[in-house]
MARLOPA-321422 format. One record per residue (C-alpha): residue in one letter; x, y, z. Coordinates in steps of 0.05 Angstrom, whole numbers, padded with zeros to 5 digits, always signed. Example, Ala and Ser with C-alpha at 12.3 -4.5 7.8 and 13.67 -1.06 7.14 Angstrom:
% residues 2
A+00246-00090+00156S+00273-00021+00143
//
This chain:
% residues 608
X-00061-00217-00573X-00095-00249-00514X-00166-00275-00519X-00186-00228-00457X-00172-00168-00503X-00220-00187-00560X-00290-00172-00571X-00332-00231-00571X-00409-00246-00579X-00441-00234-00521X-00479-00298-00517X-00413-00337-00517X-00381-00297-00465X-00431-00311-00413X-00451-00383-00427X-00398-00405-00373X-00422-00352-00321X-00488-00385-00324X-00462-00449-00310X-00410-00432-00253X-00454-00468-00200X-00454-00535-00236X-00377-00526-00256X-00361-00512-00183X-00396-00576-00162X-00363-00616-00215X-00295-00587-00195X-00304-00609-00124X-00293-00680-00153X-00229-00658-00182X-00198-00626-00122X-00140-00670-00095X-00088-00659-00040X-00033-00655-00094X-00074-00600-00131X-00077-00556-00072X-00006-00567-00052X+00012-00545-00123X-00013-00472-00106X+00049-00470-00062X+00103-00507-00105X+00155-00459-00084X+00151-00483-00016X+00177-00552-00036X+00232-00553+00016X+00180-00549+00069X+00142-00602+00038X+00200-00651+00035X+00212-00637+00110X+00138-00651+00124X+00139-00717+00085X+00206-00738+00118X+00177-00723+00190X+00110-00761+00172X+00150-00822+00148X+00196-00824+00207X+00130-00819+00255X+00093-00869+00211X+00148-00922+00209X+00156-00917+00284X+00088-00936+00303X+00090-01004+00277X+00162-01010+00292X+00145-00996+00365X+00089-01041+00364X+00134-01098+00337X+00188-01084+00393X+00134-01082+00443X+00119-01154+00432X+00190-01173+00452X+00182-01135+00516X+00141-01189+00545X+00202-01236+00544X+00238-01189+00591X+00187-01200+00649X+00205-01279+00644X+00282-01261+00660X+00314-01258+00727X+00378-01228+00760X+00427-01189+00720X+00398-01206+00654X+00334-01179+00673X+00362-01113+00692X+00403-01106+00630X+00340-01118+00588X+00301-01065+00627X+00359-01017+00618X+00364-01035+00542X+00286-01024+00532X+00285-00960+00572X+00338-00931+00527X+00298-00956+00464X+00236-00922+00489X+00274-00853+00499X+00302-00860+00429X+00232-00868+00403X+00207-00809+00443X+00263-00764+00411X+00256-00790+00342X+00182-00785+00342X+00181-00721+00376X+00227-00690+00328X+00185-00723+00271X+00120-00695+00297X+00151-00624+00310X+00179-00621+00240X+00114-00647+00207X+00072-00600+00246X+00110-00536+00236X+00120-00550+00157X+00047-00566+00152X+00030-00496+00185X+00080-00458+00141X+00051-00494+00078X-00021-00483+00094X-00014-00414+00116X+00019-00394+00053X-00027-00435+00009X-00082-00395+00043X-00049-00327+00028X-00041-00351-00046X-00111-00375-00054X-00144-00313-00029X-00095-00269-00069X-00109-00309-00135X-00184-00312-00119X-00190-00237-00109X-00146-00219-00168X-00194-00263-00210X-00254-00226-00181X-00226-00155-00188X-00211-00170-00264X-00282-00194-00284X-00331-00152-00325X-00388-00119-00288X-00437-00160-00322X-00405-00222-00282X-00433-00196-00221X-00499-00188-00249X-00512-00263-00232X-00535-00287-00169X-00476-00335-00156X-00432-00269-00157X-00466-00224-00111X-00417-00182-00061X-00447-00221-00006X-00432-00291-00035X-00361-00271-00055X-00345-00241+00009X-00369-00303+00047X-00327-00345+00000X-00262-00308+00007X-00273-00308+00084X-00300-00375+00093X-00268-00422+00037X-00191-00409+00038X-00179-00431+00111X-00214-00497+00100X-00149-00514+00063X-00119-00533+00131X-00168-00589+00132X-00148-00615+00063X-00070-00599+00068X-00055-00580+00137X-00032-00617+00198X-00094-00665+00192X-00068-00682+00120X-00001-00702+00152X-00036-00747+00197X-00059-00787+00135X+00007-00788+00108X+00034-00816+00175X-00027-00869+00177X-00007-00886+00107X+00068-00900+00121X+00047-00937+00184X+00000-00979+00141X+00060-00998+00094X+00111-01009+00150X+00059-01053+00188X+00039-01098+00128X+00115-01106+00119X+00128-01126+00189X+00062-01171+00198X+00071-01207+00131X+00149-01221+00142X+00128-01247+00214X+00072-01287+00201X+00036-01285+00135X-00022-01331+00155X-00046-01286+00210X-00030-01225+00174X-00072-01246+00114X-00133-01263+00161X-00130-01198+00195X-00121-01161+00131X-00197-01175+00120X-00213-01126+00173X-00172-01065+00140X-00219-01055+00079X-00281-01051+00121X-00252-00989+00157X-00226-00961+00094X-00294-00973+00060X-00331-00939+00116X-00288-00881+00113X-00298-00871+00039X-00375-00879+00046X-00371-00826+00097X-00334-00782+00051X-00380-00791-00006X-00440-00778+00032X-00409-00718+00063X-00394-00687-00008X-00467-00689-00025X-00494-00661+00040X-00442-00607+00039X-00460-00580-00028X-00530-00560-00002X-00503-00533+00065X-00451-00487+00026X-00505-00460-00016X-00548-00445+00045X-00491-00409+00083X-00476-00370+00023X-00548-00346+00022X-00546-00329+00097X-00478-00287+00081X-00514-00251+00025X-00571-00230+00072X-00524-00207+00125X-00484-00168+00075X-00545-00134+00048X-00572-00117+00116X-00508-00084+00140X-00493-00045+00075X-00565-00019+00072X-00577-00013+00147X-00606+00057+00148X-00663+00032+00096X-00672-00030+00137X-00683+00012+00200X-00724+00065+00170X-00770+00008+00138X-00772-00027+00203X-00749-00094+00170X-00699-00114+00224X-00738-00171+00246X-00751-00190+00173X-00678-00196+00159X-00663-00230+00224X-00718-00283+00210X-00689-00293+00140X-00616-00299+00166X-00642-00348+00219X-00677-00385+00167X-00616-00402+00127X-00573-00420+00188X-00628-00470+00215X-00629-00510+00152X-00558-00534+00155X-00570-00551+00230X-00633-00594+00210X-00591-00628+00156X-00531-00640+00204X-00581-00674+00255X-00605-00723+00198X-00533-00738+00178X-00511-00747+00249X-00549-00814+00259X-00514-00844+00198X-00447-00817+00214X-00451-00842+00288X-00471-00913+00264X-00415-00917+00214X-00362-00892+00262X-00390-00937+00317X-00384-00998+00272X-00313-00977+00251X-00292-00979+00323X-00326-01041+00338X-00289-01077+00279X-00221-01062+00316X-00246-01105+00371X-00269-01158+00323X-00202-01159+00299X-00173-01171+00367X-00221-01230+00375X-00200-01261+00309X-00126-01249+00324X-00128-01286+00392X-00169-01344+00366X-00129-01357+00303X-00064-01339+00332X-00076-01390+00388X-00087-01442+00335X-00022-01427+00300X+00015-01431+00365X-00015-01498+00379X+00011-01522+00314X+00080-01490+00326X+00076-01447+00265X+00083-01384+00304X+00114-01367+00370X+00074-01319+00422X+00120-01265+00410X+00109-01269+00335X+00034-01271+00344X+00041-01208+00391X+00086-01175+00339X+00034-01187+00282X-00025-01166+00326X+00007-01107+00351X+00031-01082+00285X-00036-01086+00249X-00072-01060+00314X-00028-00998+00313X-00041-00991+00240X-00117-00997+00242X-00124-00946+00299X-00086-00898+00259X-00129-00911+00199X-00187-00901+00244X-00163-00834+00267X-00146-00812+00198X-00215-00833+00168X-00247-00769+00203X-00196-00731+00158X-00236-00752+00095X-00301-00724+00128X-00263-00657+00136X-00226-00662+00066X-00299-00676+00032X-00326-00618+00068X-00268-00572+00047X-00271-00600-00027X-00342-00569-00033X-00323-00502-00002X-00261-00490-00038X-00285-00517-00107X-00321-00446-00119X-00250-00416-00101X-00219-00461-00153X-00270-00439-00202X-00253-00364-00189X-00179-00375-00198X-00193-00414-00263X-00233-00359-00294X-00206-00315-00348X-00238-00246-00357X-00260-00223-00424X-00236-00155-00405X-00172-00157-00362X-00147-00091-00338X-00087-00124-00311X-00066-00158-00377X-00009-00114-00409X-00033-00132-00480X-00068-00080-00527X-00046-00020-00565X-00034+00045-00529X-00056+00101-00582X-00054+00175-00570X-00125+00192-00550X-00152+00258-00572X-00224+00244-00550X-00268+00226-00613X-00318+00169-00594X-00360+00129-00645X-00415+00080-00635X-00429+00040-00703X-00487-00004-00708X-00480-00024-00633X-00529-00078-00610X-00531-00098-00535X-00573-00137-00493X-00553-00152-00414X-00529-00222-00406X-00581-00236-00349X-00634-00214-00398X-00607-00239-00468X-00676-00235-00499X-00689-00162-00480X-00651-00118-00531X-00629-00053-00503X-00590-00023-00564X-00614-00038-00636X-00562-00014-00682X-00543+00049-00648X-00499+00096-00686X-00468+00162-00657X-00405+00200-00670X-00376+00251-00617X-00321+00297-00639X-00261+00317-00592X-00279+00368-00546X-00354+00363-00560X-00406+00361-00500X-00460+00310-00522X-00518+00299-00476X-00560+00232-00480X-00631+00242-00465X-00691+00191-00466X-00739+00151-00427X-00715+00109-00370X-00682+00044-00394X-00668+00068-00464X-00595+00051-00460X-00563+00116-00439X-00521+00091-00384X-00510+00028-00424X-00468+00069-00474X-00421+00094-00420X-00415+00020-00393X-00397-00001-00460X-00344+00055-00472X-00311+00037-00405X-00315-00036-00428X-00357-00054-00365X-00398-00092-00418X-00385-00119-00485X-00431-00105-00549X-00468-00160-00573X-00448-00137-00645X-00426-00075-00672X-00365-00033-00656X-00346+00022-00605X-00284+00062-00625X-00240+00117-00597X-00202+00160-00652X-00225+00109-00706X-00193+00052-00661X-00238-00008-00638X-00234-00003-00563X-00228-00079-00561X-00157-00072-00590X-00136-00019-00537X-00104-00036-00470X-00157-00034-00418X-00121+00001-00366X-00094+00051-00418X-00168+00062-00444X-00195+00075-00376X-00140+00122-00353X-00162+00167-00405X-00234+00172-00381X-00263+00203-00319X-00327+00173-00295X-00375+00209-00243X-00441+00172-00230X-00508+00190-00195X-00482+00156-00129X-00410+00169-00123X-00372+00116-00086X-00317+00136-00038X-00271+00091+00002X-00262+00087+00078X-00194+00133+00076X-00179+00203+00078X-00206+00254+00030X-00134+00262+00002X-00129+00190-00015X-00197+00186-00045X-00181+00246-00090X-00112+00217-00106X-00142+00148-00132X-00163+00182-00194X-00091+00186-00212X-00056+00129-00249X-00004+00121-00196X-00032+00155-00133X+00033+00151-00097X+00062+00201-00147X+00008+00251-00137X+00029+00318-00102X-00011+00358-00055X-00014+00415-00104X-00044+00367-00155X-00101+00349-00103X-00114+00417-00083X-00121+00442-00156X-00169+00387-00171X-00209+00404-00108X-00212+00478-00130X-00237+00461-00197X-00293+00414-00166X-00311+00469-00116X-00296+00429-00056X-00229+00458-00029X-00261+00513+00013X-00302+00461+00048X-00244+00410+00059X-00196+00463+00091X-00251+00482+00142X-00251+00410+00169X-00210+00398+00234X-00164+00348+00196X-00169+00381+00128X-00150+00337+00072X-00131+00281+00124X-00205+00277+00147X-00236+00206+00138X-00294+00201+00087X-00320+00141+00125X-00351+00077+00094X-00374+00094+00026X-00369+00170+00042X-00419+00163+00101X-00389+00222+00136X-00403+00270+00079X-00466+00297+00045X-00487+00277-00022X-00461+00339-00053X-00397+00338-00017X-00385+00265-00040X-00405+00286-00110X-00354+00343-00115X-00300+00294-00084X-00316+00247-00140X-00310+00301-00194X-00244+00320-00163X-00221+00248-00166X-00243+00250-00244X-00206+00318-00256X-00141+00292-00226X-00140+00237-00282X-00137+00296-00327X-00181+00252-00378X-00195+00265-00450X-00264+00239-00443X-00307+00262-00383X-00368+00211-00369X-00423+00243-00328X-00480+00194-00311X-00536+00235-00279X-00487+00267-00233X-00537+00319-00206X-00602+00282-00205X-00595+00260-00129X-00581+00332-00105X-00620+00387-00075X-00627+00452-00113X-00576+00488-00076X-00521+00430-00080X-00537+00419-00152X-00520+00488-00173X-00454+00479-00135X-00438+00413-00168X-00466+00436-00237X-00415+00493-00234X-00358+00445-00215X-00381+00402-00273X-00383+00458-00322X-00309+00477-00307X-00291+00400-00311X-00317+00393-00381X-00274+00450-00413X-00227+00429-00465X-00252+00353-00458X-00296+00310-00497X-00356+00301-00450X-00415+00252-00449X-00473+00278-00404X-00532+00235-00381X-00586+00276-00348X-00662+00273-00333X-00665+00350-00316X-00662+00373-00387X-00651+00444-00363X-00580+00424-00342X-00558+00400-00415X-00589+00453-00456X-00522+00485-00469X-00492+00421-00498X-00458+00419-00567X-00501+00362-00586X-00562+00330-00555X-00583+00257-00577X-00647+00226-00561X-00645+00151-00555X-00713+00117-00566X-00723+00041-00573X-00645+00029-00579X-00627+00081-00631X-00613+00152-00637X-00673+00184-00666X-00661+00260-00659X-00595+00294-00652X-00581+00370-00653X-00575+00428-00610X-00630+00445-00560X-00657+00500-00608X-00657+00450-00670X-00692+00399-00630X-00744+00442-00601X-00757+00470-00670X-00767+00400-00694X-00823+00389-00646X-00810+00313-00640X-00797+00270-00581X-00748+00318-00549X-00801+00373-00552X-00847+00326-00514X-00799+00316-00461X-00786+00389-00453X-00862+00400-00442X-00871+00347-00397X-00820+00375-00346
//
């Protein structure tokens, strides 16, 4: 069985999550062009074509420079020979135009196809990794929705800077360098050797720029992630922001995060401008050296003027290409930091992988057992929530969990759904450790209704159908029956578009009670063996609560139900009421039994 299915001590599971930021930074140093291209290895025919196109273009540059030196001899000719030479070189240039045009076309179009496919693959793999993570993974600051959305939207396209058309230009420059060196050294090795001292200066300047860019970009990427988080929070909670009159506060906070990268960029600009200017000046220094030393070689009859021109133009074209390609390393270093976190996402293995096919698929009747369960939230490992809790719920029973705020009631539901893993102890269904059960199979037998139901921006029909294991196989009769059980059918059919009415973003077009009943219908459609109700009526007004409570009473029939409620009047008919205090079940029984006990439950009743 895969590791992702096993229960592992909590402190070991989340040690990697606490170090995500450092690992993402370290991973930036390991990101290479080849590593990026491997993400799309099935596109190897396009990669080969791109390389072929780049090689053709790269070789043509110094070859053209070499032949260009011979052109000067043409202008010393006369008569018929002059016209023949002109015709010859005209044809040669036309051939170069066709060959380089074809090479550039093939390289550019293949680079585009490859990068777009890589971007799609990166986004899919990163999103797949995100959606597989346990809920606790999202508790960390680095994994907030705003940061993750910013990451998915911003970072994958930066692959274009690392493996797109700009990368093909680097390949062209590298090919041109090899070809130019061959031509230069075979033509005049003395002059070529002198000029070669200039090339490392250009390459070194480009490398220095890239290394500095990496250091600065780490800070910029974090600041932009912070800006994305602020924007996401403001938009998702716009009603609250406007009600509190805090538009200006969020605007100022967003502006602050945007200004910091700008200030940093201004500081960096002076250095980058200096390095770029020096790099370009070095080219002219090379021209000066070439003329001076080349003239001496001509005087000694060690080289002809044509040979000097050939060496000079070959290396000149080469260094120009290197200078242009050097800007790529700035873009690549910037991209490395941004896509490093995407690589971190893709390399993560979830401890609870709902997409993993491993795990047993037993027949589930609905018996639930918590045996000596200890738990602390990973972001607060030193604050124990559960301290050896024991509780057994028989099939078909309705058990209400009560206790003070933060005592661990909702935590039990989270552990049962495997949103979180216990620090120690065992959670079982029908005497089978849930860590051995296939995650998707386990969750398909449970229906969860929370205090704030989340609806998707789609039709009411689709929102209810999401409750089924395979929504495409759900019939209209199934949806209508679930809606009737949830006391929402009559309301839906009165809408202009009926079940095809859009629920709006997060159910914004519906009231709290309506959203809650649709969520109940969605849970019922699963036909779950275990129904989990986490304060499903606590946020509703009295009238809505009565309608929803009636729907919940219908939904509980014939199912194991775990109910959490602050309003004790709503759970007095439960088969068992378990009172949790200081991480343990300290009182358990029916409402009448616990009242007669006159313990903590009795005190809760009196205080309401």
